[in-house]
VOGU-3710 file (C-alpha; in Angstrom, 3 decimals, decimal comma):
1> xxxxxxxxxx> 1,326/-24,233/16,010  1,006/-20,619/17,129  4,481/-20,803/18,624  6,014/-22,603/15,656  9,046/-21,415/13,742  8,314/-18,319/11,660  10,778/-17,364/8,947  11,525/-13,799/7,987  10,731/-12,725/4,428  13,056/-14,523/2,017
11> xxxxxxxxxx> 14,596/-16,639/4,773  13,155/-19,799/3,189  16,182/-19,616/0,868  18,491/-20,696/3,683  16,205/-22,200/6,351  13,432/-24,765/6,638  10,210/-25,002/8,593  8,334/-28,088/9,679  4,947/-28,967/8,209  3,351/-28,376/11,619
21> xxxxxxxxxx> 4,630/-24,778/11,583  2,541/-23,716/8,585  -1,194/-23,052/8,155  -3,100/-24,972/5,484  -6,624/-24,414/4,104  -7,757/-27,711/5,610  -7,588/-25,926/9,002  -10,179/-23,200/8,374  -12,404/-22,689/11,397  -16,184/-22,487/11,307
31> xxxxxxxxxx> -16,268/-18,671/11,167  -13,855/-18,543/8,234  -15,876/-21,122/6,324  -19,064/-19,181/7,052  -17,591/-15,914/5,730  -16,522/-17,662/2,505  -19,991/-19,208/2,095  -21,636/-15,803/2,646  -19,517/-14,327/-0,160  -20,283/-17,250/-2,483
41> xxxxxxxxxx> -24,004/-16,794/-1,828  -23,700/-13,056/-2,464  -22,008/-13,650/-5,829  -24,657/-16,214/-6,799  -27,602/-13,962/-5,910  -26,397/-10,411/-6,590  -23,576/-10,731/-9,103  -23,847/-13,632/-11,560  -27,372/-12,749/-12,777  -26,045/-9,239/-13,539
51> xxxxxxxxxx> -22,599/-9,796/-15,063  -23,658/-9,028/-18,631  -25,395/-5,837/-17,525  -22,357/-4,805/-15,466  -20,045/-5,291/-18,438  -22,260/-3,205/-20,719  -20,841/-1,247/-18,685  -23,273/-0,127/-15,991  -21,342/1,823/-13,375  -24,418/2,675/-11,326
61> xxxxxxxxxx> -25,306/-1,011/-11,049  -21,744/-1,748/-9,915  -22,083/0,939/-7,256  -25,401/-0,580/-6,114  -23,937/-4,093/-5,807  -20,917/-2,737/-3,931  -23,213/-0,949/-1,486  -25,151/-4,191/-0,934  -21,910/-5,989/-0,070  -21,245/-3,197/2,441
71> xxxxxxxxxx> -24,686/-3,684/3,973  -23,800/-7,354/4,533  -20,576/-6,370/6,289  -18,300/-7,811/3,603  -16,346/-4,550/3,261  -15,318/-4,508/6,905  -13,549/-7,866/7,186  -10,073/-6,335/7,595  -11,199/-3,274/9,599  -11,057/-3,307/13,448
81> xxxxxxxxxx> -14,387/-3,385/15,261  -14,001/0,135/16,656  -14,194/1,460/13,070  -17,343/-0,548/12,134  -15,452/-3,595/10,877  -15,124/-7,229/11,904  -11,415/-7,220/12,781  -10,624/-10,543/11,103  -7,084/-11,913/10,879  -5,043/-11,880/7,687
91> xxxxxxxxxx> -5,776/-15,508/6,795  -9,500/-14,681/6,837  -8,924/-11,534/4,779  -7,131/-13,640/2,176  -9,907/-16,246/2,160  -12,399/-13,453/1,527  -10,186/-12,068/-1,264  -9,966/-15,543/-2,803  -13,731/-16,096/-2,706  -14,476/-12,663/-4,202
101> xxxxxxxxxx> -11,928/-13,449/-6,940  -14,555/-15,510/-8,772  -16,544/-12,291/-9,296  -15,035/-10,884/-12,526  -15,216/-7,044/-12,662  -16,941/-6,890/-9,295  -13,874/-8,445/-7,735  -11,709/-5,592/-9,054  -14,044/-2,868/-7,784  -14,567/-4,573/-4,418
111> xxxxxxxxxx> -10,886/-5,290/-3,785  -9,851/-1,782/-4,845  -12,322/-0,305/-2,369  -11,534/-2,640/0,541  -7,777/-2,653/-0,036  -6,045/0,294/-1,641  -9,142/2,493/-1,293  -9,585/2,048/2,467  -6,456/0,663/4,092  -4,059/3,588/3,515
121> xxxxxxxxxx> -6,344/5,642/5,790  -6,790/2,745/8,229  -3,059/2,048/8,437  -1,610/5,560/8,212  -4,465/7,848/9,223  -4,755/9,530/12,605  -7,752/8,895/14,876  -9,727/11,812/13,438  -9,198/10,580/9,843  -10,161/7,031/10,777
131> xxxxxxxxxx> -13,366/8,228/12,448  -14,293/10,519/9,565  -13,535/8,090/6,726  -12,722/4,498/7,724  -15,929/4,069/9,745  -17,925/4,882/6,583  -15,666/3,062/4,122  -16,020/-0,104/6,228  -19,802/-0,115/5,735  -19,910/1,037/2,109
141> xxxxxxxxxx> -21,509/4,366/3,027  -18,461/5,845/1,307  -16,552/4,186/-1,545  -12,806/4,564/-1,991  -10,135/4,900/-4,695  -6,333/5,068/-4,785  -4,665/7,617/-7,048  -0,975/6,976/-7,696  -0,335/6,324/-11,403  0,231/9,262/-13,788
151> xxxxxxxxxx> 0,786/9,453/-17,558  4,558/9,664/-17,013  4,766/7,674/-13,784  3,735/4,016/-13,903  6,221/1,535/-12,478  8,407/4,479/-11,403  5,787/5,833/-9,003  7,999/8,437/-7,340  8,483/10,299/-10,635  4,925/11,683/-10,445
161> xxxxxxxxxx> 4,412/15,360/-11,224  1,249/16,129/-9,236  2,019/19,082/-6,964  0,724/20,373/-3,625  1,442/23,836/-2,239  0,434/25,186/1,148  -2,045/28,083/0,869  -1,041/31,483/2,216  -3,378/31,144/5,185  -1,864/27,712/5,994
171> xxxxxxxxxx> -5,265/26,006/6,020  -5,130/24,074/2,733  -2,812/22,284/0,364  -3,589/23,373/-3,209  -3,403/20,329/-5,466  -2,641/20,373/-9,201  -2,006/17,392/-11,447  -3,389/14,380/-13,252  -3,879/10,707/-12,365  -4,765/7,834/-14,692
181> xxxxxxxxxx> -5,960/4,204/-14,579  -7,840/4,952/-11,353  -10,110/2,060/-10,365  -13,562/3,112/-9,048  -12,876/6,666/-10,265  -16,419/7,478/-11,354  -18,195/6,548/-8,143  -15,563/6,745/-5,384  -16,364/9,347/-2,721  -12,887/9,349/-1,172
191> xxxxxxxxxx> -9,517/9,279/-2,927  -6,030/8,717/-1,527  -3,959/10,985/-3,777  -0,161/11,091/-3,983  1,617/14,371/-4,742  4,858/16,207/-3,986  4,717/19,204/-1,664  6,671/22,151/-3,096  9,985/20,801/-4,385  10,079/17,665/-2,240
201> xxxxxxxxxx> 11,973/14,724/-3,709  9,437/12,189/-2,414  5,658/11,930/-2,402  3,188/12,854/0,276  -0,343/11,450/0,521  -3,670/13,293/0,842  -7,279/12,321/1,482  -9,360/14,032/-1,212  -13,147/14,033/-1,465  -14,625/13,842/-4,963
211> xxxxxxxxxx> -16,875/16,858/-4,255  -13,982/19,243/-3,598  -14,080/22,011/-6,246  -11,521/21,391/-8,999  -11,705/17,572/-8,960  -12,572/16,606/-12,551  -13,212/12,954/-13,438  -13,052/11,859/-17,083  -15,399/9,326/-18,688  -14,375/5,698/-18,161
221> xxxxxxxxxx> -11,723/4,090/-20,341  -12,796/1,411/-22,809  -10,891/-1,750/-21,851  -10,149/-5,277/-23,101  -11,572/-6,850/-19,963  -12,932/-6,001/-16,492  -15,399/-3,842/-18,392  -17,729/-3,435/-15,413  -14,955/-1,810/-13,393  -14,818/1,996/-13,523
231> xxxxxxxxxx> -11,349/3,091/-14,722  -10,737/6,762/-15,519  -8,401/9,738/-15,406  -8,803/12,324/-12,655  -7,610/15,925/-12,933  -6,891/18,226/-9,965  -7,224/21,899/-10,787  -6,341/24,116/-7,795  -8,099/21,661/-5,465  -8,092/22,935/-1,868
241> xxxxxxxxxx> -7,375/19,999/0,472  -7,657/20,817/4,213  -4,283/20,463/5,964  -5,862/17,952/8,339  -6,266/15,644/5,308  -2,532/15,121/4,899  -2,185/11,343/5,355  0,769/10,370/7,500  3,730/12,731/7,595  5,023/15,018/4,876
251> xxxxxxxxxx> 7,205/12,954/2,530  5,790/9,649/3,807  3,695/9,078/0,686  6,222/6,910/-1,126  6,481/4,609/1,888  2,678/4,463/2,097  2,453/3,677/-1,628  5,021/0,858/-1,405  3,437/-0,669/1,697  -0,014/-0,631/0,129
261> xxxxxxxxxx> 1,374/-2,152/-3,087  2,871/-5,064/-1,090  -0,587/-5,657/0,373  -2,228/-5,307/-3,040  0,167/-7,833/-4,555  -0,395/-10,502/-1,968  -4,178/-10,045/-2,030  -4,119/-10,210/-5,832  -2,521/-13,648/-5,410  -5,593/-14,705/-3,414
271> xxxxxxxxxx> -7,965/-13,000/-5,852  -6,655/-14,873/-8,901  -6,879/-18,124/-6,931  -10,650/-17,670/-6,720  -10,838/-16,860/-10,424  -8,743/-19,937/-11,197  -11,048/-22,276/-9,251  -14,048/-20,774/-11,070  -12,370/-21,408/-14,443  -11,573/-25,011/-13,471
281> xxxxxxxxxx> -15,207/-25,599/-12,493  -16,361/-24,165/-15,818  -13,842/-26,411/-17,625  -14,726/-29,718/-16,016  -18,477/-29,126/-16,107  -18,316/-28,426/-19,840  -16,009/-31,417/-20,454  -18,436/-33,651/-18,569  -21,317/-32,595/-20,846  -19,703/-32,228/-24,287
291> xxxxxxxxxx> -19,447/-35,314/-26,503  -17,199/-35,887/-29,501  -16,785/-39,194/-31,396  -19,621/-40,521/-29,264  -17,884/-40,082/-25,901  -17,486/-37,319/-23,337  -14,427/-35,169/-24,008  -13,488/-35,515/-20,325  -12,365/-39,074/-21,164  -9,630/-37,856/-23,560
301> xxxxxxxxxx> -6,063/-38,078/-22,282  -5,062/-34,738/-23,815  -7,872/-32,963/-21,945  -7,074/-34,808/-18,718  -3,539/-33,434/-19,014  -4,905/-29,907/-19,307  -7,317/-30,251/-16,387  -4,700/-31,876/-14,149  -2,264/-29,062/-14,867  -4,961/-26,510/-14,040
311> xxxxxxxxxx> -5,418/-28,240/-10,684  -1,694/-28,578/-9,913  -0,936/-24,883/-10,405  -4,027/-23,794/-8,510  -3,362/-26,128/-5,570  0,270/-24,971/-5,426  -0,767/-21,316/-5,455  -3,285/-21,936/-2,670  -0,682/-23,744/-0,558  1,734/-20,823/-0,880
321> xxxxxxxxxx> -0,865/-18,140/-0,179  -2,044/-19,521/3,138  1,467/-20,401/4,261  2,572/-16,772/4,060  -0,787/-15,438/5,286  -0,289/-17,166/8,634  3,303/-15,871/8,763  1,883/-12,370/8,321  -0,644/-12,900/11,120  2,157/-13,969/13,457
331> xxxxxxxxxx> 4,288/-10,984/12,449  1,357/-8,626/13,109  0,984/-10,095/16,614  4,722/-9,652/17,245  4,416/-6,022/16,119  1,491/-5,418/18,471  3,434/-6,999/21,331  6,254/-4,549/20,550  3,842/-1,655/21,147  2,683/-0,745/17,626
341> xxxxxxxxxx> -0,918/0,364/17,173  -3,238/-1,896/15,141  -2,833/-0,029/11,869  0,949/0,188/11,933  1,282/-3,388/13,226  -0,794/-4,670/10,313  0,870/-2,711/7,525  4,381/-3,447/8,807  3,504/-7,129/9,147  2,266/-7,311/5,556
351> xxxxxxxxxx> 5,084/-5,189/4,125  7,666/-7,382/5,853  6,823/-10,269/3,498  7,642/-8,323/0,345  9,571/-11,214/-1,245  6,656/-13,619/-0,915  4,147/-10,954/-2,011  6,030/-10,459/-5,285  6,326/-14,234/-5,794  2,592/-14,798/-5,324
361> xxxxxxxxxx> 1,643/-11,873/-7,536  3,726/-13,247/-10,416  2,990/-16,942/-9,929  -0,707/-16,350/-9,267  -1,388/-14,068/-12,226  0,504/-16,378/-14,599  -1,189/-19,481/-13,163  -4,598/-17,910/-13,788  -3,614/-16,928/-17,325  -2,626/-20,553/-17,956
371> xxxxxxxxxx> -5,774/-21,975/-16,333  -8,212/-19,690/-18,139  -6,420/-20,119/-21,476  -6,782/-23,887/-21,146  -10,402/-23,403/-20,053  -11,124/-21,675/-23,371  -9,325/-24,492/-25,222  -11,321/-27,180/-23,400  -14,496/-25,382/-24,501  -13,276/-25,411/-28,116
381> xxxxxxxxxx> -15,207/-23,046/-30,378  -17,712/-22,333/-27,612  -14,894/-20,904/-25,504  -14,598/-18,081/-28,010  -18,283/-17,260/-27,683  -19,403/-14,456/-25,384  -22,172/-16,807/-24,254  -19,679/-18,702/-22,110  -18,213/-17,547/-18,801  -14,679/-18,506/-19,845
391> xxxxxxxxxx> -14,670/-15,857/-22,582  -15,147/-13,136/-19,984  -12,688/-14,821/-17,641  -10,057/-14,907/-20,408  -10,325/-11,174/-21,087  -10,528/-10,237/-17,407  -7,475/-12,292/-16,500  -4,960/-10,396/-18,614  -4,828/-7,267/-16,456  -3,492/-9,176/-13,457
401> xxxxxxxxxx> 0,027/-9,361/-14,907  0,022/-5,538/-15,066  -1,910/-4,588/-11,900  -0,016/-3,879/-8,652  3,304/-3,478/-10,441  3,993/-5,392/-13,652  5,271/-8,954/-13,407  8,555/-7,720/-14,852  8,979/-5,309/-11,933  7,887/-7,949/-9,422
411> xxxxxxxxxx> 10,341/-10,524/-10,756  13,164/-8,054/-10,133  11,771/-7,304/-6,676  11,873/-10,985/-5,658  15,660/-11,139/-6,040  16,511/-7,572/-5,086  14,457/-7,658/-1,878  15,785/-11,080/-0,840  19,385/-9,967/-1,356  18,833/-6,712/0,530
421> xxxxxxxxxx> 17,250/-8,610/3,437  20,308/-10,852/3,488  22,709/-7,896/3,482  20,688/-6,244/6,243  21,331/-9,274/8,411  17,843/-10,805/8,480  19,565/-14,067/7,472  23,013/-15,097/6,246  22,503/-15,278/2,490  26,041/-14,366/1,408
431> xxxxxxxxxx> 27,741/-16,562/4,012  25,750/-19,659/3,053  26,375/-18,988/-0,631  30,134/-18,589/-0,186  30,254/-21,766/1,873  28,575/-23,684/-0,948  30,875/-22,173/-3,594  33,952/-23,363/-1,710  32,596/-26,926/-1,449  31,423/-27,621/-5,000
441> xxxxxxxxxx> 32,504/-31,265/-4,851  30,279/-32,045/-1,867  27,479/-29,576/-2,521  24,824/-32,120/-3,544  22,885/-33,637/-0,661  22,354/-37,318/-1,419  20,012/-39,813/0,193  21,470/-41,235/3,391  20,246/-44,813/3,076  16,527/-45,433/2,724
451> xxxxxxxxxx> 14,406/-42,322/3,007  10,718/-41,654/3,365  8,556/-40,070/0,662  8,723/-36,641/2,325  12,423/-36,919/3,152  13,099/-37,407/-0,544  11,003/-34,379/-1,482  12,549/-32,106/1,158  16,062/-33,204/0,138  15,264/-32,264/-3,466
461> xxxxxxxxxx> 14,023/-28,855/-2,301  17,156/-28,289/-0,204  19,207/-29,008/-3,319  17,144/-26,461/-5,258  18,011/-23,904/-2,569  21,697/-24,692/-2,992  21,425/-24,246/-6,760  19,804/-20,840/-6,245  22,455/-19,698/-3,757  25,231/-20,935/-6,037
471> xxxxxxxxxx> 23,904/-18,994/-9,030  23,130/-15,925/-6,914  26,681/-15,943/-5,557  28,208/-16,376/-9,000  26,122/-13,561/-10,475  26,910/-11,232/-7,548  30,634/-11,881/-7,844  30,634/-11,468/-11,621  28,531/-8,317/-11,874  28,977/-6,657/-8,472
481> xxxxxxxxxx> 26,819/-3,573/-8,154  25,917/-3,819/-11,828  23,832/-6,942/-11,133  20,794/-4,693/-10,801  21,191/-3,890/-14,529  21,322/-7,559/-15,536  17,586/-8,058/-15,643  17,697/-11,270/-17,652  19,857/-12,942/-14,979  17,644/-11,561/-12,212
491> xxxxxxxxxx> 14,651/-13,050/-14,037  16,391/-16,430/-14,083  16,968/-16,222/-10,329  13,433/-15,006/-9,683  11,864/-17,926/-11,535  14,077/-20,380/-9,631  13,131/-18,818/-6,280  9,435/-18,820/-7,190  9,415/-22,500/-8,168  11,212/-23,363/-4,938
501> xxxxxxxxxx> 8,811/-21,441/-2,687  5,703/-22,809/-4,357  6,970/-26,410/-4,384  8,128/-26,227/-0,766  4,793/-24,737/0,356  2,947/-27,550/-1,411  5,187/-30,239/0,076  4,624/-28,884/3,584  0,873/-28,721/2,996  0,595/-32,285/1,698
511> xxxxxxxxxx> 2,709/-33,592/4,574  0,522/-31,775/7,105  -2,651/-32,990/5,359  -1,419/-36,542/5,743  -0,835/-36,030/9,470  -4,435/-34,767/9,794  -6,303/-37,107/7,422  -4,086/-40,182/7,307  -2,438/-41,599/4,209  -5,516/-43,345/2,765
521> xxxxxxxxxx> -6,984/-40,152/1,298  -3,722/-38,483/0,398  -2,630/-40,388/-2,736  -3,924/-37,802/-5,218  -2,151/-35,002/-3,341  1,120/-36,888/-3,510  0,579/-37,083/-7,281  0,172/-33,285/-7,373  3,393/-32,883/-5,400  5,257/-35,423/-7,551
531> xxxxxxxxxx> 4,464/-33,587/-10,788  5,103/-30,160/-9,252  8,584/-31,007/-7,925  9,464/-32,932/-11,086  8,533/-29,942/-13,275  10,155/-27,444/-10,889  13,454/-29,330/-11,225  13,624/-28,713/-14,973  12,672/-25,031/-14,534  15,359/-24,579/-11,867
541> xxxxxxxxxx> 17,955/-26,318/-14,044  17,154/-24,381/-17,238  17,179/-20,977/-15,514  20,341/-21,795/-13,568  22,237/-22,860/-16,694  21,028/-19,806/-18,628  22,236/-17,574/-15,808  25,599/-19,319/-15,449  26,262/-18,981/-19,174  25,466/-15,267/-18,834
551> xxxxxxxxxx> 28,198/-14,543/-16,299  30,890/-17,205/-16,710  32,735/-19,294/-19,281  35,336/-22,050/-19,566  36,079/-24,331/-16,622  34,217/-22,119/-14,149  31,006/-22,383/-16,156  31,522/-26,109/-16,685  31,970/-26,729/-12,936  28,936/-24,635/-12,020
561> xxxxxxxxxx> 26,734/-26,285/-14,628  27,807/-29,743/-13,471  26,851/-28,771/-9,910  23,534/-27,261/-11,026  22,586/-30,379/-12,985  23,299/-32,562/-9,965  21,371/-30,234/-7,645  18,305/-30,200/-9,886  18,207/-33,942/-10,400  15,081/-35,607/-8,980
571> xxxxxxxxxx> 13,503/-39,033/-9,149  11,579/-39,827/-12,305  7,780/-39,558/-12,231  5,195/-41,221/-14,472  3,555/-37,873/-15,136  0,977/-39,397/-17,484  -0,480/-41,606/-14,753  -0,116/-38,903/-12,083  -2,021/-36,356/-14,131  -4,730/-38,882/-14,986
581> xxxxxxxxxx> -5,268/-39,609/-11,285  -5,581/-35,872/-10,552  -7,904/-35,270/-13,499  -10,076/-38,271/-12,638  -10,795/-36,855/-9,177  -11,739/-33,516/-10,726  -13,948/-35,231/-13,307  -15,646/-37,454/-10,726  -16,312/-34,496/-8,403  -17,381/-32,315/-11,375
591> xxxx> -15,810/-29,329/-9,582  -12,594/-28,284/-7,826  -12,591/-30,115/-4,482  -8,903/-30,328/-3,640
//
């Protein structure tokens, strides 16, 4: 498998991989499973008994629990051994992020420290900076924060106004400005701060210690959710930052910020997966205890529909996350073989998969919002009570569609990045699209005689790809360079691409599971795949038709819509029975064991 076919970011639009070429969660090794169990035990012992106190909020308690996780080594999973870490691969890092995701506010504080708070220095720092800071951040001796957002610079990060000027003696950069929405602000010892030197057009990055004179941290914001997480404004008033604390090169800050955001997005996808599984467990355990009309509510068809849909979206998200995580691991190894040092190899490997990172951020955060919303509904009136875990989960979930770049920004990134990769020559996006456009009459791939279960699914997915390329080509030809302004059409394309990637990842996983476990135990997973592809077809069709009607009319629109309808046609599925089978397994297990 290590030498299997690895696609470049976005290349799944025009190419296929075999099931044996992807990694699936059923292949975790003993060490990976042990790390996940250690985190689960930590949450059970240190976190869950204290969640109400943390949300009061109690920032000092949060700091204490974070330090305890550092003592256990949990903060060093992604850090090489020479800097006091465990040097685990990206799949393991994502498994850790997933498991921590069940930890409410703690998850936010922990992930901010281990990810955006530590990794900019690990990936872009020189040896001296890594020794001074990363070695202590990896153990929790120091805690980290990431300071990018400003009052006037949110999604448009490079428009920040924070300034840095070199002192007359050349020994310091003097920092002035303001940052906001900074996670871990009130207990972080080390901050990665982005500012423009003199009149530079782009940002530079600096390592700032909280004790430097002139660093002023405001009281924490009052928030809808994640109340235990410290979030505050930080002001920099003539802060003297030693020149040796410039991170990377002058003007490299914007690149650092983007690379770290790609990493943050993909790890958020794993984080919300853990939260989603926790919400499903809360749902089914309540449904298996609560009676109405003399019977358990878990026997009601309407609730089985809800629970099955929770499972389907969560399973699909998980399949996608570990597919791309292994791709990233392989890319990191290729980068190392090309002579990059560990830090650069890792960050370039992660940043390469920008298309998939944006997909997983959007799909994951919206899947969790769906799952936790249904969890509250399954609980009925009790779901609205602060006594129940789902009430906290509901409030905490909402930030994920805003964190790490809003979902609106990320939807645009999915299409824009894929098209740019195609134009750069990573794969032939335009050529394949033009070829399809010129062969509208024969564009639909039909079954060649009898086909197997998986052949039918993969043929449907190939047709989805053709629908996407057809619409992408039509929109590009109609709008030209102005396509970037047509955000509604880009959203249509983004949702089509997302459904394709998630459905294909799930199909590959189920097929590989069957090769490992045999077909006797795979029936319920085929039901998940059946419903997922069936639903994806209608989403692809609706978005394609909306897009076509936005850029064409008359016979051209009619021809394209006819093609789209044919390309998004799939076999009918008895979704009622399929969802009941899925829900029954969940109900029998009384927890998520998929």
